[in-house]
N, C-alpha and C positions, 0 to 999 in steps of 0.2 A: 127637647132639649138637646142643644150642642154641646158634644163632648169635648172637655179641654184637647183631650190627645187630638182630635180634628184640626182645631183649630192649631195647636202648635206641628203640625205635619206639614198646616199651609205656609206657618212663617217658616218653617226650616227648608219648603222650596222656594225662597224669595218672596213668599205675598204680604203686603201690608193688609194683615189682615186684622177687622173689628168686631166687636158683638153689634147685633142690630136689633131694631122694632119691626119686625114682620108690618104692622098696620100702616106705621111711618114711613117705611122702606127706607130707613136711612140710619146710620150709627147711634148707639145710645149716649155719644158723648162728642163734644166738641170734636173737630177731625181732618182739621184745615193744616195742622202741621203732619202729620200723620202723609199728605199728599208729598213730601219731599224725604222723608225718615220713618221709614219701617219702624215696629213699636217692637220692643225689646221681650227676649222671651218671659222677664217677671212680668210685665204689664199683661202679656196674653193670660199667663197663667193666674193673675189674680181677675183678670175680667171673666172670664170663663170657668170660674169657680162658682161665679153666683149662676142662677137658671137664664138662659137665654133661648129662645125661641127661633132665632135667626142670625145668622151671620152673612158679612159682607166683605168684599174685595176692593180694595181703592186700583183703579186702570192706572196705568199709563208708565212711564219710567220708573218709581218705587216698587213696581213689583215687576219687574225685568220688561217692560214694555208688551204688558198685557193690554190686551183689545176684545171684546165681546160687542158680538155684532147681534143687536137685541131686536126680536122680529114681535112687535107689538099688535094690539087690534085681534087678541086670540088666534096669532102667528098665522093670519090670512095669508100671505105672502110666502110664507116659508118654502111648499110645496114646490111652488114655479121658481123659486131659487134654489131649493136643493137639487133638483133634477138637472140644473145646468153644471153643477159642480162634476169636475170629475171624481170618479170613485176614490182613486189612491191618495188625492187630497181632502176630499171629505172623510176619511178613514181617520184621519190624522187628527180631526178637529175633536174639542170637548164639547159636547152638545147636552142642554140639557131642556126641560118643559118648565116655564116657570109658572107661578098660582094662578096665574091669569089666563092661562091656557096657551101663552105664547111661546119662546123659542130664543135660549139664548147659545150663539156662538162661541167659543172663546179659544184664545191663542196668544202667543208671543211672537213679536217681529223682529228679526234681524236687524233691523232701521227703530229709530224713534217714532212713536205712533202719534198722529193729531187729537188735539181735543174731541169735545160729542160732536158729532156729525149724522145731520139729519141724512138720508141715503133714500127716501121714497117715502111720498106723501101721498094723499088721495081724500076726495070729498068722502063723507058718509055722514047719514042725515045730515043733511046740509050744512055739513061743517068740515073746515081741513083739520085732518089727521094723519099722525107719524104714523108711518107703518112700520118703517124700518129705522134703524139707528146705530151709531157707535156709540160705546161708553170708553173714552181714552182717558187722554191725561186728563185728570183733574175730577174724572167721572169716578164713580161706583158703581156697584149692582150686589142684589142679596144672593145667593146663589145655593144650592145642595148642600149640606142637606138640611137648609132650612126648610119649615114647615111650609108644603104645597111646593118645595119643588125637587123635581124627580130627573135623576142622573140618568141621559139617554146613551152616553157613547164616552169614554174617556177618562178623566181624574184630574180635578185641578192642581192636583200636586204634581202632575205629570205633563204639564202644556207642552205643546209643541212651539217649535222656533219656526216659525215661515219665513220666507225668504219676501223681499218687499214687492215680486212680482207674483208670487201666491197671495199674498195680500191683495194688492191689487184687485186680482182675478175676480176673488171674492167679493169685496165693495164694488166692482164695476158691474159685477153682474146683478148685485142688489139696485144700483144707481137704475140699470136698465127697466128695474119694477115699477119707475117713480110715473105715477100718473101726473102731476102736476106737469113737470117740465116736460114729458110727452105731448099734451096737447099745446102746450106754450110751445115749445121749441121743438118742433118734430125732428129726425134726424136728418141735417144736412153737412153736405161735405164743406171742408175746411177751404178756404181760397187762399193760399199765399202772394204774397205782397205783390210777385212777377204776372200775378194772373190776368189783371188788367191791362198788360201789354198784347198780350195774347188774344184777350176780349176785342181792344182795340183795331191789331193787325188783320181779325179775320170779323170784322163788325160787317161788311157788305156781302157775306156770304150767305146764301140762302137756307145752308146748315153749316156750322161750322166744322172741323176735323173732330177735334172734342168730342162736340156732340152726339157725333156720327158713332164714334168710337164707341162712345157710352152705352146706344141701343144695339150696335151689332157685335160687340167683342162676346167673349166666355170670359167673364170674370174668372171664375174658380180654375180655369185651362191654364189664364197667366198668372194667377198667386202659386198655382202648383208648379209651374216653371221656374217662378221666383223661390223655389223652395219652401214655398208654406204646402202645411198640409192640413187638409179637410178629417175633423175629427169626429164629427157627426150632425146631419140633419135634424131638426125638429119636425112635427107638422105642418107648422107653420111655413116651412121655408127657410127658418133662419139656419144659417150654416156658422158652427164652430171651426174657426182657423188656427193651427199651431205656428208659431214662427218658425222661421229656419233654426239647425241648432237647438232645439227645446226638447227634451226627453222626458218621456212619460205622457200621459194623459190629460195635461193640460192646456187649456185654448188660451192664444193671445188675443184673438179678435172675431167680431161676428162679420158676416156678409147676409143682408138680405134690402130686399129691394131696391137692388143697385150700388148700397151704400156700406162699404168697408169698414167698419167701425173697432179704432185698436184701443184695446186696453194696454198692452203690455207697453213698459217704458225702456224695453230693450229690443226692439221690433224697428231700428233703422233701417230705412230713411223715416219713417211712419213717427209722429209723435204720440203721447199717449191721449186717450181720451179725445180723440177728436176721429171724424168720417171723413171717406174717401170716395170719390167717385170713380170709374177704371179709367178714366183719362188721367187724374190727378194723379193715380198708384204710377200709372204709367211714365208719367213727367217724372215723378219722383225715380222711379227704380229703374229707368234707362237712361235719362237724360240730367239727372242730378237735380230736376225740378225746374228746370227750363222749359218753361210752358211753350215760346215760341218754337223751340227746336223740336218739342216734342209734335207738335202740331205741324209744323215743314214735314217732317217723318212719315205723320199719321195721311198726311194730303198726299204725299208720292204715293203710298201704300193702297190709296183708292178711297179714302176716307173725306167725306167734308163733299158738299156741294156749293161751289162759288157761281158766282152771276156771269153770264156768259161774256167771256172779251172780245177781244176785238185781234182777230186772226189772221197772219199773213200766211197763205198756204201756198206753197213753189212747189213745183215739180223736182226730185230728188235729183243731183248730178250724177253722172257715171262714175266721176271721182268718189264721191261719197259712198258709194255701194261696198270699198272695200273698207269702211269703219268697222271697229269691235264691234261684234251685236251686243256685247256685253254692257256697253256706255249708258242703256236706261235701267238697268237693273237696280234690285231694290238694296243696294247696297248702302245706306245711310249710317252719317255719323253718330256712334255712340255717345259722342260726349266724351266729359273730361272723367277720368279714372275716381273711383267712388275711393275717399283716402280711408275707409276702414279697411279696403282689400290691401291697403301699404302695411297691415298688421297681421302677423302671425304670433300668437301667443308663444313664451320661453325663451329659447335660443337666439331665431329670427329676430324677435324685439330688441331685445340684447345686445346683439351684435349689431343690429341698425343704429340704434344710439350711440354704439361703440363708436362706428365710422363716421358719424356725422360730430361726435363729439370732438374729433381732432381735425375737421375739415375745415378750410379758409372759408368756403361758402356751400353751408351743409345743406345736402338737396335729398329729401326723402325717398325720392325715387330712383336715384342712383345708388344710394347705401343700401337701399332695400333691396334692390336685384344684385348688388353686390354680395350681401349676407344671403339672398337665397342661392346664388349660385355655389358661394364659397360649401355650404352646408350639401349641397348636392355633391360638391365634391368628395368631401369628406365621408358621404356614404356609399363613395365610390366601389363598386364588389361587395357590399357589406352586408347590404338587406334586400328586399324583395317581398311584393306583397301577395295576398293570393292567387293572382292572375300572374303572376311571375312579371310583373312589369318591374324596373329597376328606375331610379330617379333619377335619369342623367338628362341635362335639359339643353337646348339652344335657347340664350335668354340675350336679347338684343335692346339695352337701354338708350334712347336718342338723345342730345343734347347738344345745344350749342355751343361755341368754344366760350371758356371762361366758365361754364357751370361747375365744371370739377369734375369731369370723367374719369382721372386718371386716379383719385383719392381712393376710393374702393378697392380697383387695383393693388394700387401700392400697401394697401391694410391687408389686403388676402395674401400678399407676399409675404410680410412680416409675419403673422401667424402662422403661415406653412412653415415659414423658417423657425419660429419657435417647436416648432413639434416634428421637426425635420422629416419634412412631406414636400418641401419646396422644390425637390426635383421632378416632383410631379405638375409643378407650375411652368406654365409655358406663354410666350408671349407671341409668338408667330410660328411661320411654317413657311419652307420656300415650297414646296411640291407636295403632291397628294402620297409620293413614295416617303416624303420626310415624315409627315403626319404618320403613317404608317409604321415608320421605324420609332418614331418618339413612343407610341403606343405598345410597342414590341417589347422596349426598355421599360415604360411606367405604362401598364394595363390603366392606368387609371389616372386622368389628366384631365388640369384644367388651363382651358386656352382662354387668356385674355388677351383681345384684340381690338387695336382701335382701328376706327376708320375701315369698319367692315364693310362701307360698301363697294369700296374697292374691288372686293372680290366679285361681287355681281354686276359691275359694272363693267368688269372683264367677258362675263358670258354675254353682257347684253348687246355689247359693241363687237365682239369678235368671237371667234369658235376657237381660241387658243385652245391647245391641249394640256396646256399644264393647268389650266383654269379648271377645263371639264375633267382630270385628274383627282384636282381637290374636292370638287364638288362629289363627284363618285366615292369618295372614300370619304365622306361626312355622310354621306347618306347610307351609307353601309354600315359606319360604325354606330351612328345613332340606333338602328334595328339589331345589330347586332349584341345588344350593351346584355341580352340573357342568351346569347349564343354563342357558338364557336365561329371566329372568323378565320378565314383562312386568306393567307399573306401570300405576298407573290415569293417567287425562292431569289433569296439576297445572296449576292456574293460576299458572305462574311465568313472569314476561316474559323474553321470548327474551334479554336481555340480561344475564339473570342464570343462563344456563345456560352449563354449562362448555365451553367450544370443543370439547374432545375428546368431547364426548357429543352435538355437534349434529346432529342426524338418526339419532339412537338416544336421545333424551330421554324415551323411554318406555318403557325396556328397562335392565336391569342383567347383564350378562354375570359369569354364576357368583357371585351374591351368596352370601355368605360370613358366617354369624351363627355364633359361639362363644359359650354363657352359662353364666357360673359364677354359680350359683344358691345361697340360701343360706337355709334355715328352722328354726325349732323344731323337731323332731320331732313334736311332739302336734300342733301345730297344724297342720303340712301335712298327716299321714296323717289328721284329722279334717276335711280339704278337699276329700278325694276322694270321687269319687262314682263311678256307672257312666257318667254321661254321659263325667267327665273321663277316664276309664280308656279307653272304648271309641273317642272321637275320634280318638286317635293321638297328641295331644300327650305323655302322660307317658311312653308307649312310646317315642318319640324320648329320652326322658330316662335318665340311669342317674343313682340316687339312694344315698349311702354314708352312714350313719351314724357322726358323728365320734366318738360315746362320749363320756368324760368330759373335762376340761380338762386340760389337762398342769401340772407342776411351775411354781411361780412363779417368774422367774428376772428379771434387770436388762434391762429392753425396750432394745435396741441401735438406732444407728442405721443407716438403711435406706442403704448404702454398695454399691453394685455391685460384685462380686469382678470383676478383669480377664478370669478366664477365661470369666465368663459371658457378658461384654460382647463378647469375640471371637466365641463359638459365635452368638449373636446376630445379631452382623454378617455372617456368615457364611450364617446362615438367610435375613437380607434380602437375600440376591444370591440366590437360587435363581430358577426361572423366568424365560422370555423372551418376548417379544412385540412388541422394539422400541419406537417413537415411539407405540404403539396398547397398551402395557404397561398401563395403566391401564383400560382401556378392556375391551379383551378381550386375558386375559393367557395368553400360553402354559406352560401348567406344568410342571414338571420330573417326571417317572417315575420313581418309586421301585420296582423291580422287584422281585420274590419270587424266594428261591431254590427249586430244584426239590422241597425237603422240605417248605418252608411251603406251597409250593402246594399238594403234593396233601393235605398238612393240611388247606387251607383248601376243598379239596373235598368230604373229610372232615367236615367242620363243616359246610357246607354240604347238604349232603344229611341231616347230622343232626338241623339244627335246622326244615328242612324237614319233615322226618319228626314233630315234636313238633307240628309246627302241624298237620298233618293228622290227626294223633290226637283233637286239639282243636275241627278245623272238623266231623270224624265225628259229633261228641256235641254241634256247636252250643255249644262254652264258649268266650264269645266275648272275654270280658277276655285269657286268655292267647293267644290267636290274634293278638291287637293286640302283643301283646310278643314272641312270637318270630318274628313275620314280618321283625321289627327287627333281632333278634340278630345275623346273619352281618354285615348292612350295619355294626355297631357294631364289629363284631372288627377288620372291614377298617378301618375309621377307626383304632382304636385301635393297630393295627398298623403301620402309617404313624407315628404318633406314636412308638412304639418305634424302629423304625426309625434316625427321624431323631437320638430322643434319645441312642441305641447310637453313632452314629457320624455329626455333622453335614455331614464332608466328603466321608464317601462311604454314603449311605444305602443299606441294605438289608433286606428283608423277609425276616426269619430265620424257621425254627423258633422260635425262643425269643420270636420277638414273636407269632408267633401264638398260641401256647399261652397265654404269660401274656393278651392279649388274650381270647382264647376264656373261661379262667378268672374272669378279671375280669366279664366280662358276663354269663355263666351266672350269675354270683354274685348279680350287681346285680339278673336279671332275675328269679331266683326271691324273692330277698328283698322285690322290690316287688309282685309275684305275692301273698306271704304275708302282706305287712301289707295290700293292697288285697283282700285276701279277709277282712282282720279288720277293717277300718277303713271301707271303703265299702257302701254301703244302695241299696235302691230306695225304700224308705219307713220310717216313723217306727219300726214293729213289726221290720221288717227289723235296723233299728239298733241295737234293743234285745238281739234274737238273739244278733249279732256282737260286740256288747260283752259279755253273759253268757259268750261262748266265749272272749273274751279274757282277761276275769277268771281265768277256771277257769286257762289255759294260764299266766298270772302265778303263780299261786298253786301252778305246779308238776305241773299237770294234774288236780287234782282239789281240791273245795271242798266242805266242808258244807256245807248246805242251808240252817240260818241264817243262818251265816257270808256266803253268799253273796247270799240274801236282803237282810241288811241293807246290803251294798255296792250293790246294784243303785238301793236307793232307788225301788222300784217298790210296790204296794199287793198284797197275795197274790195277788191274782185275778188280776192282770197277768203277774205272776213263774210264776204257776203253765201259763199259758197259753205263756211262752217255754218254760219247760223243757220241758213239752208237747210243743211244735213240733220241739226239739232233739233229744229224744229219737227221735220220730217220724222224722225226717229222718236221723239216723246219727250225728249230730254227736257227742252224749254218751249217756253210760250211767249208768243210775242203779243204786245198789248200796246195800245194807243193810249196816251195821256192826254187830255186835252185842257187846256186853263181858258183866259178870256181871249187871249191873243194868239197861242201858238199851240200844238200838238209835236208830241214826240214820242219815239219808238221806245219802248223798255220791256227789255228781256227779263224773265224771271223762270225760276226753277220748275219744271211741271210736277 
């Protein structure tokens, strides 16, 4: 008999509880009304004063989003399901054995649950039977302590509340056991809408790049590079993977037989309950779902087998021998910046929205870069990580005239003035000595400079000592943020020196320079040269293209929100050092979680491996960039940590994964543009320009049209084409129709 106290305990826990008939497996009274309204205490006391051998619970919203997974047919599939559920998640569940030998797995969900759903079916004795189903909205279950029901784990009066992702994992694991769906619909990859464009473009290939990639790539290594973590591998080869940023031992996807099946609804860019091949995943992760770009990228890397083309093989000219050896290197377009990389929770998102709210043409990239640079400035000489990295960054955003490059700078200046720190914000400097003096007065400096390309142009076209001095100071200051910077001897009268620096008037402790630069894209890229790319300055920068300007809106007044003001005040209170804080500050240490630290070690090894690969071939430019990649990740992870929680910042796995993706994109984009625009001599420049024009034209260009666009004589143009064919940058093809033929050049 069910005790009245048990029923009242369930009711007090927010469950719609009714007396039940064990044989009929249903309430002893009409129960439709109780699907929306729980019974009152008086009803429950009255009902359970009589003798009842069973008790039931109504599932769904009325019981706090109660849902039960019902393993029927003597619980046949329960062992196969249970072994795939992470221990930490399984330990939270309420589990009982039913009177028929099956199992109930019960929980509440933070979100509304659906109605009863069949998850797995199979043929038994020539009949279709349901093996696993849910009891959700509108459903009910009989439960322990009803006769025949044995509670194995947990308590219905203390049900766990699962996240939507945890619930998805339980249900999707059960769905995988569906024998009928598996027979009719074997695991197949999703084919996005633009896949047909890729198919038609490569229909004449013996083996398409994507197909070749699927066969040859180590899918697991690729997932690991993008932050996915292998949790375990079953004897049948089925691998369980956890999405980036997820903590614990719960998996988010499986990988088997070349199909990556995603369960999680928080695994952008993947969609839940869909399968992906390696090529599909590569296109989403690296090229934002652009299959044509992904295929062209893979083709350039040696994947795919095109049918034999008609080639023009000509000897290389003596002049062409001077062309840069990098021109056919593997610096491919990484595509557009993923939108999720323009979000950092907390302060950065709030400050970015604040900048955009008052901008006449709001642009997310410009606002985001302004916010990141400003937080970097606020943290100057105040924080470090366990590796003694400081969050000083050189950030350059590119935008055409009229996009709104000035607005983020204006907002930063206003907010700095509100907090009496605008003395540390500068907009220009005349020389390397001027920069050094500015840092001596304000050791934490935010330099907001427009037309930053002019500095690189000066280095490109001349060897002017002033430009050389500026570059030298910028390089030294960047690397001295965690060290002592020795200045030149200045002719400053002793009575003009700050009293707190006397005795150390030729050094700066931990000089901290953050740069927020802007430039017009075309002018910036054309200012690049091998000299600029290899001296280390651009390698210390992160360059992001802002794209088009936003929709016009009425410009607002720059009024600092109270929440932003409070957070800035907290940040400005970081660090210590007593009376000497202004001279030799002692920064607050921001520690990393164990998961973040492990990921940082993986990234350090990965970036070192990339550097070593280029060093072995003596390809200098990427060496300069990849040697700085890990340092940038550490700096950005600090900024992410503070943004996410200004009162108790911690470098989490989310922080590291975001920083690594941002730095990887910025590095690959910089190398791609450097390869397209930088040159060693005038002929090299013309060769790179031809490649750029072909790429912008979709990867192919007809001979006459390209000659016209290049504005070169037929003789010079011929030398350019011969050189590019000889070094493997392009392929010449003859396209024939019924009446004539034409030469076409395509990227190799």
